[in-house]
GUPA-973880 format. One record per residue (C-alpha): residue in one letter; x, y, z. Coordinates in Angstrom, 2 decimals. Layout:
R | a | X | Y | Z $
...
This chain:
R | m | -5.66 | 37.39 | 7.51 $
R | l | -3.23 | 34.60 | 8.35 $
R | k | -0.71 | 34.28 | 11.12 $
R | m | 2.73 | 32.77 | 10.41 $
R | v | 3.18 | 30.73 | 12.62 $
R | r | 1.97 | -7.30 | 16.71 $
R | f | 2.34 | -8.05 | 13.14 $
R | r | 0.11 | -10.38 | 11.20 $
R | i | 1.06 | -10.79 | 7.55 $
R | v | -1.11 | -12.35 | 4.86 $
R | l | 1.11 | -13.40 | 1.99 $
R | l | 0.19 | -13.04 | -1.68 $
R | v | -1.30 | -15.76 | -3.89 $
R | s | 2.01 | -17.39 | -4.69 $
R | v | 2.66 | -18.20 | -1.02 $
R | s | -0.86 | -18.37 | 0.35 $
R | a | -1.61 | -22.07 | 0.58 $
R | l | -2.49 | -21.82 | 4.26 $
R | w | -5.26 | -19.38 | 3.45 $
R | i | -7.00 | -21.56 | 0.91 $
R | t | -8.49 | -23.78 | 3.61 $
R | q | -10.19 | -20.86 | 5.34 $
R | n | -10.79 | -18.29 | 2.62 $
R | s | -11.46 | -18.44 | -1.10 $
R | f | -9.30 | -16.31 | -3.37 $
R | a | -11.95 | -16.74 | -6.06 $
R | g | -14.08 | -14.15 | -4.33 $
R | e | -16.76 | -16.59 | -3.19 $
R | s | -17.90 | -17.26 | 0.36 $
R | s | -19.05 | -20.59 | 1.75 $
R | s | -21.09 | -18.91 | 4.49 $
R | k | -24.67 | -17.65 | 4.35 $
R | p | -24.90 | -14.66 | 1.98 $
R | l | -25.34 | -11.19 | 3.42 $
R | v | -28.50 | -10.69 | 1.36 $
R | s | -30.61 | -13.60 | 0.14 $
R | p | -31.07 | -14.21 | -3.61 $
R | e | -34.82 | -13.57 | -3.20 $
R | l | -34.24 | -10.14 | -1.70 $
R | l | -31.69 | -9.32 | -4.38 $
R | r | -34.22 | -10.14 | -7.09 $
R | h | -36.79 | -7.93 | -5.38 $
R | a | -34.23 | -5.12 | -5.26 $
R | k | -33.31 | -5.68 | -8.92 $
R | l | -29.71 | -6.30 | -7.87 $
R | k | -27.23 | -9.03 | -8.74 $
R | m | -24.34 | -10.39 | -6.71 $
R | l | -21.07 | -9.75 | -8.54 $
R | w | -18.99 | -11.42 | -5.85 $
R | d | -18.91 | -12.21 | -2.16 $
R | n | -16.15 | -13.28 | 0.20 $
R | e | -15.42 | -14.09 | 3.82 $
R | l | -12.52 | -12.12 | 5.21 $
R | p | -10.07 | -13.72 | 7.68 $
R | i | -11.28 | -11.71 | 10.66 $
R | k | -10.42 | -13.37 | 13.98 $
R | k | -13.05 | -14.22 | 16.58 $
R | n | -11.74 | -11.57 | 18.98 $
R | e | -12.00 | -8.75 | 16.43 $
R | s | -14.58 | -7.28 | 14.11 $
R | l | -14.65 | -5.38 | 10.85 $
R | d | -14.50 | -1.67 | 11.60 $
R | r | -14.73 | 0.09 | 8.23 $
R | l | -14.49 | -0.13 | 4.45 $
R | l | -12.55 | 2.28 | 2.24 $
R | l | -12.69 | 2.68 | -1.53 $
R | f | -9.57 | 3.97 | -3.29 $
R | g | -8.74 | 3.56 | -6.96 $
R | n | -9.56 | -0.01 | -8.05 $
R | h | -9.08 | -1.43 | -4.57 $
R | l | -11.47 | -1.94 | -1.67 $
R | y | -9.86 | -1.85 | 1.78 $
R | a | -11.30 | -3.50 | 4.88 $
R | i | -9.90 | -2.49 | 8.29 $
R | s | -10.67 | -4.36 | 11.51 $
R | d | -10.98 | -2.86 | 14.98 $
R | r | -7.48 | -4.21 | 15.65 $
R | n | -6.04 | -2.38 | 12.60 $
R | f | -5.75 | -5.51 | 10.46 $
R | t | -6.07 | -4.19 | 6.90 $
R | l | -7.04 | -6.17 | 3.80 $
R | s | -6.88 | -4.99 | 0.20 $
R | l | -9.40 | -6.51 | -2.22 $
R | n | -9.72 | -6.32 | -5.97 $
R | q | -12.93 | -4.40 | -6.64 $
R | k | -13.77 | -6.45 | -9.73 $
R | n | -13.76 | -9.93 | -8.20 $
R | g | -13.26 | -9.63 | -4.44 $
R | n | -9.90 | -11.41 | -4.50 $
R | i | -7.67 | -10.59 | -1.54 $
R | i | -4.46 | -8.86 | -2.61 $
R | f | -2.78 | -8.42 | 0.75 $
R | g | -3.51 | -8.38 | 4.47 $
R | k | -1.44 | -6.70 | 7.14 $
R | t | -1.71 | -5.16 | 10.60 $
R | i | -0.80 | -1.55 | 9.90 $
R | e | -0.78 | -0.39 | 13.53 $
R | s | -0.77 | -2.06 | 16.94 $
R | a | -4.24 | -3.05 | 18.14 $
R | g | -5.97 | -0.32 | 20.07 $
R | l | -4.02 | 2.57 | 18.58 $
R | p | -6.40 | 4.87 | 16.69 $
R | i | -5.50 | 5.92 | 13.16 $
R | t | -6.41 | 9.40 | 11.94 $
R | g | -8.11 | 9.09 | 8.54 $
R | v | -6.42 | 6.91 | 5.94 $
R | k | -6.05 | 8.80 | 2.65 $
R | f | -4.95 | 7.83 | -0.85 $
R | y | -2.47 | 9.70 | -3.02 $
R | d | -0.39 | 8.54 | -6.01 $
R | n | -0.63 | 4.82 | -5.21 $
R | e | 0.07 | 5.37 | -1.52 $
R | l | -2.06 | 4.99 | 1.58 $
R | i | -1.11 | 7.76 | 3.99 $
R | y | -2.16 | 8.45 | 7.57 $
R | v | -0.86 | 9.78 | 10.88 $
R | s | -0.68 | 7.33 | 13.76 $
R | s | -1.64 | 8.17 | 17.32 $
R | n | 2.07 | 8.37 | 18.24 $
R | s | 2.63 | 11.17 | 15.69 $
R | k | 4.11 | 9.06 | 12.90 $
R | l | 3.36 | 9.93 | 9.27 $
R | v | 3.02 | 6.56 | 7.55 $
R | q | 3.24 | 5.90 | 3.81 $
R | i | 2.17 | 2.47 | 2.52 $
R | n | 2.31 | 1.09 | -1.02 $
R | a | -1.36 | 0.70 | -1.92 $
R | q | -0.69 | -2.29 | -4.20 $
R | s | 1.49 | -4.41 | -1.92 $
R | g | 0.87 | -3.16 | 1.62 $
R | i | 4.59 | -2.56 | 2.13 $
R | v | 5.42 | 0.34 | 4.44 $
R | l | 7.45 | 2.76 | 2.34 $
R | k | 8.33 | 5.30 | 5.00 $
R | t | 7.51 | 6.28 | 8.56 $
R | t | 8.33 | 9.80 | 9.73 $
R | d | 8.10 | 11.19 | 13.25 $
R | i | 6.41 | 14.57 | 12.74 $
R | g | 6.74 | 15.59 | 16.40 $
R | f | 3.17 | 16.76 | 17.01 $
R | s | -0.38 | 15.42 | 17.16 $
R | v | -2.88 | 16.06 | 14.38 $
R | n | -6.55 | 16.94 | 14.55 $
R | c | -7.74 | 15.60 | 11.18 $
R | p | -6.56 | 13.52 | 8.20 $
R | v | -3.46 | 14.53 | 6.28 $
R | a | -3.63 | 16.10 | 2.81 $
R | r | -0.95 | 16.26 | 0.14 $
R | n | 0.00 | 17.26 | -3.36 $
R | s | 3.12 | 16.50 | -5.37 $
R | s | 5.33 | 18.78 | -3.28 $
R | y | 4.00 | 18.87 | 0.29 $
R | f | 2.17 | 17.07 | 3.06 $
R | y | -0.25 | 19.32 | 4.96 $
R | l | -0.89 | 18.43 | 8.61 $
R | a | -3.33 | 20.21 | 10.92 $
R | g | -1.80 | 20.05 | 14.37 $
R | t | -3.57 | 20.22 | 17.68 $
R | d | -1.51 | 23.39 | 18.12 $
R | k | -4.06 | 25.04 | 15.75 $
R | r | -1.40 | 25.38 | 13.03 $
R | l | -1.39 | 23.97 | 9.53 $
R | h | 2.10 | 22.55 | 8.95 $
R | a | 3.37 | 22.18 | 5.38 $
R | i | 6.27 | 19.75 | 5.11 $
R | h | 8.26 | 18.86 | 2.00 $
R | a | 7.18 | 15.53 | 0.50 $
R | e | 10.76 | 14.43 | -0.19 $
R | n | 12.69 | 15.19 | 2.99 $
R | k | 9.80 | 15.85 | 5.44 $
R | v | 11.34 | 19.17 | 6.51 $
R | q | 8.79 | 21.81 | 7.44 $
R | a | 8.44 | 24.52 | 4.80 $
R | f | 5.99 | 26.80 | 6.59 $
R | e | 3.04 | 26.89 | 8.97 $
R | v | -0.09 | 29.03 | 9.13 $
R | a | -3.07 | 29.58 | 11.39 $
R | a | -6.44 | 31.23 | 11.14 $
R | e | -6.38 | 34.79 | 12.44 $
R | n | -8.86 | 33.83 | 15.18 $
R | e | -6.62 | 30.93 | 16.31 $
R | s | -9.44 | 28.42 | 15.86 $
R | m | -8.81 | 24.69 | 15.58 $
R | i | -8.35 | 23.37 | 12.05 $
R | t | -10.86 | 20.60 | 11.38 $
R | s | -10.09 | 19.52 | 7.81 $
R | v | -7.58 | 20.07 | 4.99 $
R | t | -7.70 | 19.43 | 1.26 $
R | a | -4.98 | 20.21 | -1.26 $
R | d | -4.13 | 20.18 | -4.95 $
R | e | -1.42 | 21.76 | -7.08 $
R | s | -3.05 | 25.21 | -7.15 $
R | s | -4.20 | 25.75 | -3.57 $
R | v | -4.75 | 24.38 | -0.08 $
R | i | -8.12 | 24.75 | 1.64 $
R | f | -8.58 | 24.29 | 5.36 $
R | a | -11.67 | 24.59 | 7.54 $
R | t | -11.94 | 25.61 | 11.17 $
R | a | -14.07 | 25.10 | 14.26 $
R | a | -15.04 | 28.77 | 14.04 $
R | g | -16.65 | 28.27 | 10.61 $
R | n | -13.84 | 29.62 | 8.43 $
R | i | -12.95 | 28.20 | 5.02 $
R | i | -9.49 | 29.52 | 4.13 $
R | s | -7.63 | 29.03 | 0.86 $
R | i | -3.88 | 29.57 | 0.71 $
R | a | -1.15 | 29.20 | -1.89 $
R | p | 0.27 | 25.66 | -1.89 $
R | d | 3.89 | 26.75 | -1.40 $
R | m | 3.69 | 29.70 | 0.98 $
R | p | 1.49 | 31.16 | 3.74 $
R | r | -0.34 | 33.53 | 1.40 $
R | r | -4.11 | 33.72 | 1.72 $
R | l | -6.06 | 33.56 | -1.53 $
R | w | -9.54 | 33.98 | -0.07 $
R | q | -11.68 | 33.27 | 2.98 $
R | f | -15.34 | 32.36 | 3.45 $
R | d | -16.99 | 32.45 | 6.86 $
R | a | -19.96 | 30.41 | 8.03 $
R | s | -21.51 | 31.22 | 11.37 $
R | q | -20.48 | 27.95 | 13.09 $
R | a | -17.94 | 25.13 | 12.77 $
R | i | -17.41 | 23.35 | 9.46 $
R | a | -18.44 | 19.69 | 9.71 $
R | g | -16.04 | 17.30 | 8.02 $
R | e | -14.15 | 17.91 | 4.80 $
R | v | -14.65 | 20.57 | 2.18 $
R | i | -15.52 | 18.72 | -1.04 $
R | t | -14.04 | 20.28 | -4.18 $
R | d | -15.61 | 19.57 | -7.57 $
R | g | -14.03 | 21.56 | -10.35 $
R | m | -14.45 | 25.22 | -9.43 $
R | a | -17.17 | 24.46 | -6.88 $
R | m | -16.84 | 23.61 | -3.20 $
R | f | -19.45 | 21.89 | -1.07 $
R | f | -19.44 | 21.73 | 2.71 $
R | a | -21.66 | 21.42 | 5.76 $
R | s | -21.69 | 23.61 | 8.85 $
R | r | -22.98 | 23.16 | 12.35 $
R | d | -25.14 | 26.19 | 11.62 $
R | t | -27.48 | 23.59 | 9.97 $
R | n | -26.65 | 24.69 | 6.40 $
R | v | -25.12 | 22.94 | 3.41 $
R | y | -23.15 | 25.35 | 1.21 $
R | r | -21.98 | 25.57 | -2.36 $
R | v | -19.28 | 28.19 | -2.93 $
R | d | -17.88 | 28.75 | -6.42 $
R | m | -14.45 | 30.06 | -7.28 $
R | v | -15.00 | 32.62 | -10.02 $
R | g | -12.26 | 34.06 | -12.21 $
R | l | -9.03 | 34.54 | -10.34 $
R | p | -8.35 | 32.24 | -7.32 $
R | e | -8.78 | 35.22 | -5.02 $
R | r | -12.48 | 35.48 | -5.88 $
R | k | -15.29 | 33.30 | -4.52 $
R | r | -19.09 | 33.43 | -4.65 $
R | l | -21.83 | 31.83 | -2.57 $
R | a | -23.87 | 29.87 | -5.13 $
R | w | -26.46 | 28.55 | -2.71 $
R | k | -27.13 | 27.62 | 0.91 $
R | y | -29.59 | 24.92 | 1.92 $
R | q | -30.87 | 24.83 | 5.50 $
R | t | -31.48 | 21.41 | 7.01 $
R | a | -33.55 | 20.42 | 10.03 $
R | a | -30.70 | 19.90 | 12.52 $
R | v | -27.07 | 20.59 | 13.37 $
R | l | -24.76 | 18.89 | 10.86 $
R | d | -21.78 | 16.81 | 11.94 $
R | e | -20.38 | 15.35 | 8.71 $
R | a | -19.50 | 16.35 | 5.16 $
R | p | -21.90 | 15.86 | 2.24 $
R | r | -21.52 | 13.31 | -0.56 $
R | v | -21.28 | 14.96 | -3.98 $
R | t | -22.07 | 13.21 | -7.27 $
R | q | -22.60 | 14.46 | -10.81 $
R | g | -25.97 | 16.01 | -10.14 $
R | i | -26.83 | 15.63 | -6.45 $
R | v | -25.48 | 16.63 | -3.05 $
R | y | -26.41 | 14.13 | -0.32 $
R | q | -26.38 | 15.29 | 3.29 $
R | h | -26.89 | 13.08 | 6.32 $
R | v | -28.79 | 14.99 | 9.01 $
R | y | -28.34 | 13.28 | 12.37 $
R | g | -31.63 | 12.11 | 13.84 $
R | k | -33.53 | 13.03 | 10.68 $
R | g | -32.30 | 11.15 | 7.62 $
R | l | -30.58 | 11.58 | 4.27 $
R | t | -31.44 | 14.65 | 2.21 $
R | a | -30.82 | 14.93 | -1.55 $
R | i | -30.16 | 18.46 | -2.85 $
R | n | -30.01 | 19.56 | -6.47 $
R | k | -26.33 | 20.25 | -7.07 $
R | g | -26.93 | 23.16 | -9.42 $
R | t | -29.80 | 25.00 | -7.72 $
R | g | -29.55 | 24.01 | -4.06 $
R | t | -33.20 | 22.95 | -3.94 $
R | l | -34.58 | 19.89 | -2.16 $
R | l | -35.10 | 16.77 | -4.29 $
R | w | -36.18 | 14.27 | -1.64 $
R | s | -35.46 | 13.04 | 1.87 $
R | v | -35.31 | 9.51 | 3.31 $
R | p | -36.25 | 9.44 | 7.03 $
R | g | -33.66 | 7.38 | 8.89 $
R | g | -31.32 | 7.35 | 5.89 $
R | i | -27.66 | 7.48 | 6.88 $
R | d | -25.68 | 7.27 | 3.65 $
R | l | -25.57 | 6.97 | -0.10 $
R | l | -24.50 | 3.51 | -1.30 $
R | s | -24.43 | 4.29 | -5.03 $
R | e | -26.33 | 5.80 | -7.95 $
R | a | -27.51 | 4.09 | -11.15 $
R | r | -29.61 | 5.50 | -14.00 $
R | n | -31.51 | 8.17 | -12.08 $
R | r | -31.83 | 5.93 | -9.03 $
R | t | -30.16 | 6.31 | -5.66 $
R | y | -29.51 | 3.44 | -3.25 $
R | v | -29.71 | 4.53 | 0.40 $
R | i | -28.86 | 2.59 | 3.56 $
R | t | -30.91 | 3.44 | 6.67 $
R | n | -30.33 | 3.20 | 10.41 $
R | t | -32.70 | 0.19 | 10.52 $
R | r | -30.50 | -1.72 | 8.06 $
R | t | -32.91 | -1.26 | 5.19 $
R | l | -32.06 | -0.49 | 1.58 $
R | v | -34.24 | 2.28 | 0.14 $
R | v | -34.25 | 2.82 | -3.63 $
R | m | -35.20 | 6.35 | -4.70 $
R | d | -36.28 | 7.63 | -8.13 $
R | n | -34.39 | 10.89 | -8.62 $
R | v | -36.57 | 12.09 | -11.50 $
R | k | -39.93 | 11.55 | -9.82 $
R | a | -38.48 | 12.22 | -6.34 $
R | k | -40.23 | 9.22 | -4.83 $
R | e | -39.44 | 5.94 | -3.12 $
R | l | -39.54 | 2.92 | -5.44 $
R | y | -39.09 | 0.08 | -2.96 $
R | t | -37.27 | -1.06 | 0.18 $
R | v | -35.29 | -4.23 | 0.91 $
R | n | -34.29 | -5.84 | 4.19 $
R | f | -30.52 | -5.52 | 4.71 $
R | a | -30.65 | -6.81 | 8.29 $
R | e | -27.27 | -8.58 | 8.11 $
R | v | -25.45 | -5.52 | 6.77 $
R | s | -23.56 | -3.44 | 9.35 $
R | k | -20.75 | -1.95 | 7.24 $
R | h | -20.76 | -0.16 | 3.91 $
R | v | -18.77 | 2.30 | 1.86 $
R | s | -20.28 | 5.11 | -0.16 $
R | n | -19.47 | 4.78 | -3.86 $
R | i | -19.77 | 7.98 | -5.90 $
R | t | -17.77 | 6.64 | -8.88 $
R | d | -20.03 | 3.96 | -10.39 $
R | d | -23.14 | 1.89 | -9.62 $
R | k | -21.57 | -0.90 | -7.54 $
R | i | -22.66 | -1.39 | -3.93 $
R | y | -20.16 | -2.65 | -1.33 $
R | i | -21.55 | -4.03 | 1.94 $
R | a | -20.27 | -6.16 | 4.81 $
R | d | -20.97 | -7.32 | 8.36 $
R | n | -18.90 | -7.22 | 11.54 $
R | l | -17.70 | -10.81 | 11.07 $
R | g | -16.08 | -10.08 | 7.71 $
R | r | -18.67 | -11.29 | 5.23 $
R | i | -18.43 | -8.88 | 2.31 $
R | a | -20.24 | -8.54 | -1.00 $
R | c | -20.40 | -6.45 | -4.15 $
R | l | -23.83 | -5.84 | -5.69 $
R | q | -24.89 | -4.15 | -8.93 $
R | p | -28.25 | -3.01 | -10.33 $
R | v | -29.51 | -5.19 | -13.20 $
R | e | -31.62 | -2.60 | -15.00 $
């Protein structure tokens, strides 16, 4: 049941002469590499490119994002750089929000970066140029990242309502809430449905253009992070310690629990889902790999915190001790480990075999397996 309810600009190559003295547009860094050539050889990895980002001394790199063919680096003062994934060249750099103002989850849709600022502004940025296309005052605070499809933006307010607003004029079309009035913790959308999760453990699917429920699945505790959709399957984690796969069977109104895997602790983030494996970080325990089809355990890396990439039946895992662990997915065993002591930032890549790593100072590199 549902109820109704300071700017710093980095110019492009043609006007970037001032940058050339401090940063190479060729994607090469003059500083000490993040990982030594000897360690790369041991790890059977090659350096595709490295760079040194123009991060100021009074700031540090906060996170990396991977969207389309661009890699985005955001500092703790909201300075955002776009890099070409293939060669590490910097495409643009811009402060997208005032320093100190938190940004709720940057998302990518149709060549736009979209997010909601802490002062309740829905911001749309051209992902190629960094130009702000539109800023809209939505009039309420949000609890999780925005979702959208071709017709609507979907915003989960701190008022426990999901607000659907028209993409063109930003006028609200409708709003909905879970019957139990629980806080909405994540939203995902496509052209056929919208799925939102709640702090009470509900997964609710509604029609994209009206407050009509299609189906609902209930876990016993809060959903942790996003619901990951993969074709007709959905994968999500719950604070009840379980990772779930729920399949949509036949008509949209029907759903089926395919499997449930119980981990060793309360979960606080969404899984990573690749072609054959579901990876779940279990806080205080490590990274667990689960067979995507059967829900059975493949292997676990103690202290593992995230998937870096996969390549030819191998998985590259970063640990909380800044160590790279390479796992054999067929034999379910560790192959070797490599010291990644200088690495403090990474982004999980589920698209291809490239590994993107960085440190707080802005040294960044792209690695690739050589066999």
